[in-house]
PyMOL CGO cylinders between C-alpha atoms (Angstrom):
from pymol import cmd
from pymol.cgo import CYLINDER

trace = [
    CYLINDER, 9.87, -6.84, -24.19, 10.05, -5.20, -20.49, 0.3, 1, 1, 1, 1, 1, 1,
    CYLINDER, 10.05, -5.20, -20.49, 7.20, -6.01, -18.11, 0.3, 1, 1, 1, 1, 1, 1,
    CYLINDER, 7.20, -6.01, -18.11, 7.42, -3.14, -16.36, 0.3, 1, 1, 1, 1, 1, 1,
    CYLINDER, 7.42, -3.14, -16.36, 6.42, -3.07, -12.45, 0.3, 1, 1, 1, 1, 1, 1,
    CYLINDER, 6.42, -3.07, -12.45, 7.06, -6.76, -12.14, 0.3, 1, 1, 1, 1, 1, 1,
    CYLINDER, 7.06, -6.76, -12.14, 8.09, -6.47, -8.24, 0.3, 1, 1, 1, 1, 1, 1,
    CYLINDER, 8.09, -6.47, -8.24, 10.82, -8.25, -7.08, 0.3, 1, 1, 1, 1, 1, 1,
    CYLINDER, 10.82, -8.25, -7.08, 10.03, -11.55, -5.50, 0.3, 1, 1, 1, 1, 1, 1,
    CYLINDER, 10.03, -11.55, -5.50, 9.77, -11.22, -1.48, 0.3, 1, 1, 1, 1, 1, 1,
    CYLINDER, 9.77, -11.22, -1.48, 10.82, -13.98, 0.66, 0.3, 1, 1, 1, 1, 1, 1,
    CYLINDER, 10.82, -13.98, 0.66, 7.88, -14.79, 3.58, 0.3, 1, 1, 1, 1, 1, 1,
    CYLINDER, 7.88, -14.79, 3.58, 10.32, -13.63, 6.34, 0.3, 1, 1, 1, 1, 1, 1,
    CYLINDER, 10.32, -13.63, 6.34, 10.46, -10.35, 4.90, 0.3, 1, 1, 1, 1, 1, 1,
    CYLINDER, 10.46, -10.35, 4.90, 8.66, -7.54, 6.66, 0.3, 1, 1, 1, 1, 1, 1,
    CYLINDER, 8.66, -7.54, 6.66, 6.38, -5.82, 4.60, 0.3, 1, 1, 1, 1, 1, 1,
    CYLINDER, 6.38, -5.82, 4.60, 4.62, -1.91, 5.39, 0.3, 1, 1, 1, 1, 1, 1,
    CYLINDER, 4.62, -1.91, 5.39, 2.67, 0.31, 3.23, 0.3, 1, 1, 1, 1, 1, 1,
    CYLINDER, 2.67, 0.31, 3.23, 1.56, 3.70, 2.99, 0.3, 1, 1, 1, 1, 1, 1,
    CYLINDER, 1.56, 3.70, 2.99, -0.42, 6.00, 1.11, 0.3, 1, 1, 1, 1, 1, 1,
    CYLINDER, -0.42, 6.00, 1.11, 0.70, 9.36, -0.76, 0.3, 1, 1, 1, 1, 1, 1,
    CYLINDER, 0.70, 9.36, -0.76, -2.25, 11.01, -0.34, 0.3, 1, 1, 1, 1, 1, 1,
    CYLINDER, -2.25, 11.01, -0.34, -1.02, 14.21, -2.83, 0.3, 1, 1, 1, 1, 1, 1,
    CYLINDER, -1.02, 14.21, -2.83, -1.57, 11.12, -5.38, 0.3, 1, 1, 1, 1, 1, 1,
    CYLINDER, -1.57, 11.12, -5.38, -4.58, 9.57, -3.90, 0.3, 1, 1, 1, 1, 1, 1,
    CYLINDER, -4.58, 9.57, -3.90, -7.54, 9.95, -6.23, 0.3, 1, 1, 1, 1, 1, 1,
    CYLINDER, -7.54, 9.95, -6.23, -10.21, 8.89, -3.56, 0.3, 1, 1, 1, 1, 1, 1,
    CYLINDER, -10.21, 8.89, -3.56, -11.51, 6.06, -6.35, 0.3, 1, 1, 1, 1, 1, 1,
    CYLINDER, -11.51, 6.06, -6.35, -11.14, 3.95, -3.42, 0.3, 1, 1, 1, 1, 1, 1,
    CYLINDER, -11.14, 3.95, -3.42, -9.99, 0.52, -5.23, 0.3, 1, 1, 1, 1, 1, 1,
    CYLINDER, -9.99, 0.52, -5.23, -8.04, 0.18, -1.68, 0.3, 1, 1, 1, 1, 1, 1,
    CYLINDER, -8.04, 0.18, -1.68, -10.54, -0.11, 0.98, 0.3, 1, 1, 1, 1, 1, 1,
    CYLINDER, -10.54, -0.11, 0.98, -12.37, -2.82, -1.51, 0.3, 1, 1, 1, 1, 1, 1,
    CYLINDER, -12.37, -2.82, -1.51, -9.49, -5.53, -1.71, 0.3, 1, 1, 1, 1, 1, 1,
    CYLINDER, -9.49, -5.53, -1.71, -8.13, -4.83, 1.23, 0.3, 1, 1, 1, 1, 1, 1,
    CYLINDER, -8.13, -4.83, 1.23, -10.62, -2.30, 4.37, 0.3, 1, 1, 1, 1, 1, 1,
    CYLINDER, -10.62, -2.30, 4.37, -8.55, -4.18, 7.24, 0.3, 1, 1, 1, 1, 1, 1,
    CYLINDER, -8.55, -4.18, 7.24, -5.60, -2.11, 5.83, 0.3, 1, 1, 1, 1, 1, 1,
    CYLINDER, -5.60, -2.11, 5.83, -7.24, 0.78, 4.24, 0.3, 1, 1, 1, 1, 1, 1,
    CYLINDER, -7.24, 0.78, 4.24, -10.42, 3.19, 4.62, 0.3, 1, 1, 1, 1, 1, 1,
    CYLINDER, -10.42, 3.19, 4.62, -11.42, 6.40, 2.93, 0.3, 1, 1, 1, 1, 1, 1,
    CYLINDER, -11.42, 6.40, 2.93, -11.35, 9.52, 5.33, 0.3, 1, 1, 1, 1, 1, 1,
    CYLINDER, -11.35, 9.52, 5.33, -13.91, 12.42, 5.77, 0.3, 1, 1, 1, 1, 1, 1,
    CYLINDER, -13.91, 12.42, 5.77, -11.36, 14.16, 3.40, 0.3, 1, 1, 1, 1, 1, 1,
    CYLINDER, -11.36, 14.16, 3.40, -12.32, 11.78, 0.46, 0.3, 1, 1, 1, 1, 1, 1,
    CYLINDER, -12.32, 11.78, 0.46, -9.01, 10.50, 0.12, 0.3, 1, 1, 1, 1, 1, 1,
    CYLINDER, -9.01, 10.50, 0.12, -7.74, 6.78, 1.48, 0.3, 1, 1, 1, 1, 1, 1,
    CYLINDER, -7.74, 6.78, 1.48, -5.51, 6.30, 4.45, 0.3, 1, 1, 1, 1, 1, 1,
    CYLINDER, -5.51, 6.30, 4.45, -4.09, 3.06, 5.98, 0.3, 1, 1, 1, 1, 1, 1,
    CYLINDER, -4.09, 3.06, 5.98, -5.16, 1.73, 9.69, 0.3, 1, 1, 1, 1, 1, 1,
    CYLINDER, -5.16, 1.73, 9.69, -2.90, 1.02, 12.03, 0.3, 1, 1, 1, 1, 1, 1,
    CYLINDER, -2.90, 1.02, 12.03, -2.91, -3.06, 13.62, 0.3, 1, 1, 1, 1, 1, 1,
    CYLINDER, -2.91, -3.06, 13.62, -5.51, -1.27, 16.50, 0.3, 1, 1, 1, 1, 1, 1,
    CYLINDER, -5.51, -1.27, 16.50, -7.19, -0.51, 13.59, 0.3, 1, 1, 1, 1, 1, 1,
    CYLINDER, -7.19, -0.51, 13.59, -6.65, 3.73, 13.43, 0.3, 1, 1, 1, 1, 1, 1,
    CYLINDER, -6.65, 3.73, 13.43, -6.73, 5.59, 10.70, 0.3, 1, 1, 1, 1, 1, 1,
    CYLINDER, -6.73, 5.59, 10.70, -2.81, 7.18, 10.42, 0.3, 1, 1, 1, 1, 1, 1,
    CYLINDER, -2.81, 7.18, 10.42, -3.75, 10.56, 8.94, 0.3, 1, 1, 1, 1, 1, 1,
    CYLINDER, -3.75, 10.56, 8.94, 0.20, 11.75, 9.26, 0.3, 1, 1, 1, 1, 1, 1,
    CYLINDER, 0.20, 11.75, 9.26, 1.85, 12.00, 5.73, 0.3, 1, 1, 1, 1, 1, 1,
    CYLINDER, 1.85, 12.00, 5.73, 3.91, 8.88, 5.18, 0.3, 1, 1, 1, 1, 1, 1,
    CYLINDER, 3.91, 8.88, 5.18, 2.70, 7.07, 7.67, 0.3, 1, 1, 1, 1, 1, 1,
    CYLINDER, 2.70, 7.07, 7.67, 2.64, 3.44, 7.04, 0.3, 1, 1, 1, 1, 1, 1,
    CYLINDER, 2.64, 3.44, 7.04, 1.92, 0.09, 8.39, 0.3, 1, 1, 1, 1, 1, 1,
    CYLINDER, 1.92, 0.09, 8.39, 2.52, -3.27, 8.42, 0.3, 1, 1, 1, 1, 1, 1,
    CYLINDER, 2.52, -3.27, 8.42, 1.38, -5.70, 5.64, 0.3, 1, 1, 1, 1, 1, 1,
    CYLINDER, 1.38, -5.70, 5.64, 0.15, -8.94, 7.47, 0.3, 1, 1, 1, 1, 1, 1,
    CYLINDER, 0.15, -8.94, 7.47, 0.63, -11.75, 5.06, 0.3, 1, 1, 1, 1, 1, 1,
    CYLINDER, 0.63, -11.75, 5.06, -2.45, -12.79, 4.90, 0.3, 1, 1, 1, 1, 1, 1,
    CYLINDER, -2.45, -12.79, 4.90, -3.47, -9.60, 2.98, 0.3, 1, 1, 1, 1, 1, 1,
    CYLINDER, -3.47, -9.60, 2.98, 0.09, -9.21, 1.02, 0.3, 1, 1, 1, 1, 1, 1,
    CYLINDER, 0.09, -9.21, 1.02, -2.33, -10.20, -2.02, 0.3, 1, 1, 1, 1, 1, 1,
    CYLINDER, -2.33, -10.20, -2.02, -4.73, -7.99, -1.14, 0.3, 1, 1, 1, 1, 1, 1,
    CYLINDER, -4.73, -7.99, -1.14, -2.58, -4.63, -0.56, 0.3, 1, 1, 1, 1, 1, 1,
    CYLINDER, -2.58, -4.63, -0.56, -0.38, -5.92, -3.77, 0.3, 1, 1, 1, 1, 1, 1,
    CYLINDER, -0.38, -5.92, -3.77, -3.33, -5.88, -6.23, 0.3, 1, 1, 1, 1, 1, 1,
    CYLINDER, -3.33, -5.88, -6.23, -4.58, -2.22, -4.37, 0.3, 1, 1, 1, 1, 1, 1,
    CYLINDER, -4.58, -2.22, -4.37, -0.94, -0.89, -5.99, 0.3, 1, 1, 1, 1, 1, 1,
    CYLINDER, -0.94, -0.89, -5.99, -1.33, -2.53, -9.55, 0.3, 1, 1, 1, 1, 1, 1,
    CYLINDER, -1.33, -2.53, -9.55, -4.97, -1.51, -9.77, 0.3, 1, 1, 1, 1, 1, 1,
    CYLINDER, -4.97, -1.51, -9.77, -4.88, 2.32, -7.92, 0.3, 1, 1, 1, 1, 1, 1,
    CYLINDER, -4.88, 2.32, -7.92, -5.40, 4.84, -10.75, 0.3, 1, 1, 1, 1, 1, 1,
    CYLINDER, -5.40, 4.84, -10.75, -3.43, 7.59, -8.23, 0.3, 1, 1, 1, 1, 1, 1,
    CYLINDER, -3.43, 7.59, -8.23, -0.46, 4.95, -8.34, 0.3, 1, 1, 1, 1, 1, 1,
    CYLINDER, -0.46, 4.95, -8.34, -0.06, 6.53, -5.01, 0.3, 1, 1, 1, 1, 1, 1,
    CYLINDER, -0.06, 6.53, -5.01, 0.32, 3.22, -3.00, 0.3, 1, 1, 1, 1, 1, 1,
    CYLINDER, 0.32, 3.22, -3.00, 3.91, 1.96, -1.84, 0.3, 1, 1, 1, 1, 1, 1,
    CYLINDER, 3.91, 1.96, -1.84, 4.28, -1.29, -0.23, 0.3, 1, 1, 1, 1, 1, 1,
    CYLINDER, 4.28, -1.29, -0.23, 7.81, -1.55, 0.99, 0.3, 1, 1, 1, 1, 1, 1,
    CYLINDER, 7.81, -1.55, 0.99, 10.20, -3.69, 2.94, 0.3, 1, 1, 1, 1, 1, 1,
    CYLINDER, 10.20, -3.69, 2.94, 10.83, -2.77, 6.47, 0.3, 1, 1, 1, 1, 1, 1,
    CYLINDER, 10.83, -2.77, 6.47, 14.60, -4.24, 6.51, 0.3, 1, 1, 1, 1, 1, 1,
    CYLINDER, 14.60, -4.24, 6.51, 16.07, -1.86, 4.16, 0.3, 1, 1, 1, 1, 1, 1,
    CYLINDER, 16.07, -1.86, 4.16, 13.32, 0.57, 2.26, 0.3, 1, 1, 1, 1, 1, 1,
    CYLINDER, 13.32, 0.57, 2.26, 13.89, -0.99, -0.55, 0.3, 1, 1, 1, 1, 1, 1,
    CYLINDER, 13.89, -0.99, -0.55, 9.68, -0.01, -2.76, 0.3, 1, 1, 1, 1, 1, 1,
    CYLINDER, 9.68, -0.01, -2.76, 8.84, -4.20, -3.30, 0.3, 1, 1, 1, 1, 1, 1,
    CYLINDER, 8.84, -4.20, -3.30, 5.04, -3.25, -5.12, 0.3, 1, 1, 1, 1, 1, 1,
    CYLINDER, 5.04, -3.25, -5.12, 4.13, 0.52, -6.45, 0.3, 1, 1, 1, 1, 1, 1,
    CYLINDER, 4.13, 0.52, -6.45, 5.04, 3.39, -8.84, 0.3, 1, 1, 1, 1, 1, 1,
    CYLINDER, 5.04, 3.39, -8.84, 8.61, 3.37, -7.43, 0.3, 1, 1, 1, 1, 1, 1,
    CYLINDER, 8.61, 3.37, -7.43, 9.43, -0.32, -7.39, 0.3, 1, 1, 1, 1, 1, 1,
    CYLINDER, 9.43, -0.32, -7.39, 12.05, -1.56, -9.41, 0.3, 1, 1, 1, 1, 1, 1,
]
cmd.load_cgo(trace, "trace")
């Protein structure tokens, strides 16, 4: 039996970034509950990532770095998201390691 959505191991020295596909966002807010430092619901009811300066990044496909201390919270957000719209990928090669497109 193959377990789906298992992410490859990520080394502590690998930089990660996260983005949200607003076309799939349900506005449930689970991501904000897990990692309010990284995610925020906007007035349109959809979730967005925030910059390190706490600025809402509303451009489609906008990414923000995943701070290592918040990695588990961001991963849990991706796993629990009902819209499967949270994508976490390695900065170096762009490979998605957590989220709906992770291999």
